[in-house]
matplotlib code that plots the C-alpha trace (Angstrom):
import matplotlib.pyplot as plt

x = [-2.3, 1.0, 4.1, 7.7, 10.9, 13.6, 16.6, 15.5, 12.3, 8.8, 7.2, 3.6, 2.4, -1.2, -3.4, -5.7, -8.2, -8.8, -12.1, -10.5, -7.8, -10.4, -12.3, -9.1, -8.3, -11.8, -11.5, -8.1, -9.2, -12.2, -9.9, -6.9, -6.1, -3.8, -4.1, -4.9, -1.3, -0.1, -2.6, -1.5, 2.2, 1.3, -0.7, 2.3, 4.6, 2.3, 1.6, -2.0, -2.8, -5.0, -5.6, -1.8, -1.9, -4.7, -2.9, 0.3, -1.6, -3.2, 0.1, -0.6, 2.6, 2.4, 3.3, 6.4, 5.6, 7.4, 9.5, 10.4, 14.1, 14.4, 12.5, 14.6, 13.8, 10.1, 10.5, 12.3, 9.8, 6.9, 8.8, 9.4, 5.8, 4.6, 7.0, 6.2, 2.4, 3.0, 5.2, 2.6, -0.2, 1.9, 2.7, -0.9, -2.0, 0.7, -0.5, -4.1, -3.1, -1.2, -4.1, -6.5, -4.2, -3.8, -7.6, -8.0, -5.4, -7.1, -10.5, -9.0, -7.4, -10.6, -12.5, -10.0]
y = [26.9, 28.3, 26.6, 27.2, 25.9, 24.6, 22.5, 21.7, 20.1, 21.4, 21.6, 22.6, 24.6, 23.8, 25.6, 23.1, 24.3, 22.6, 21.1, 19.4, 18.0, 16.8, 15.1, 13.4, 12.3, 10.8, 8.9, 7.5, 6.6, 4.7, 2.6, 2.1, 1.8, 4.8, 7.3, 10.9, 12.0, 9.2, 10.2, 13.8, 12.8, 10.5, 13.2, 15.4, 12.6, 11.7, 15.3, 15.1, 12.2, 10.2, 7.4, 6.7, 6.4, 3.8, 1.9, 1.8, 0.6, -2.2, -3.2, -2.0, -0.7, 2.4, 1.8, 3.5, 5.8, 4.9, 7.9, 7.9, 8.9, 8.8, 8.0, 4.9, 3.6, 3.9, 2.3, -0.7, -1.0, -1.2, -3.7, -5.9, -5.7, -6.6, -9.5, -10.8, -10.8, -12.5, -15.2, -15.7, -16.1, -18.5, -20.6, -20.7, -21.7, -24.5, -25.7, -25.8, -27.6, -30.2, -30.8, -31.2, -33.7, -35.7, -35.7, -37.0, -39.7, -40.8, -40.9, -43.0, -45.4, -45.8, -46.7, -49.4]
z = [4.7, 3.7, 2.4, 3.4, 1.7, 4.2, 3.4, -0.2, 1.1, 1.0, 4.4, 5.0, 7.9, 8.8, 11.3, 13.1, 15.6, 19.0, 17.9, 15.0, 17.2, 19.7, 17.0, 15.7, 19.3, 19.7, 16.4, 17.3, 20.9, 19.6, 17.3, 19.6, 23.3, 23.4, 26.2, 25.3, 25.8, 23.6, 20.9, 21.0, 20.7, 17.8, 16.0, 16.1, 15.0, 12.1, 11.1, 12.2, 9.9, 12.3, 9.7, 9.7, 13.5, 13.3, 10.5, 12.5, 15.6, 13.5, 12.0, 8.4, 6.8, 4.7, 1.1, -0.1, -3.0, -6.2, -7.5, -11.1, -11.3, -15.0, -18.1, -18.8, -15.3, -16.0, -19.5, -18.0, -15.2, -17.6, -19.7, -16.7, -15.6, -19.1, -19.4, -15.9, -16.7, -20.1, -18.5, -15.7, -18.3, -20.4, -17.4, -16.4, -19.9, -19.9, -16.5, -17.6, -20.9, -18.9, -16.5, -19.5, -21.1, -17.9, -17.4, -21.0, -20.4, -17.2, -19.0, -21.8, -19.3, -17.4, -20.6, -21.5]

ax = plt.figure().add_subplot(projection="3d")
ax.plot(x, y, z, "-o")
ax.set_aspect("equal")
plt.show()
């Protein structure tokens, strides 16, 4: 495996032998109904990542990777996540407290 810089992006050149390609084609053909020609085209399109081909066939979208652009962006992201989880926990506690009070009121009403 060797790497080559082109147009400010890092591209990787991989050497894959025919047996490995045949194995990947077999794996994809067992999981999908693609023809052999379609599988070879998809392998090239997906850079020989056969799992991505199967995921695409099954309708599973690939998650976008989060790229940190700056330290402030990451700090605010963490703050938002923390505040969101704290708000969710508070709301759940309030909901449970309200349910408990309603149950107690219903129990008191039934006893009277």
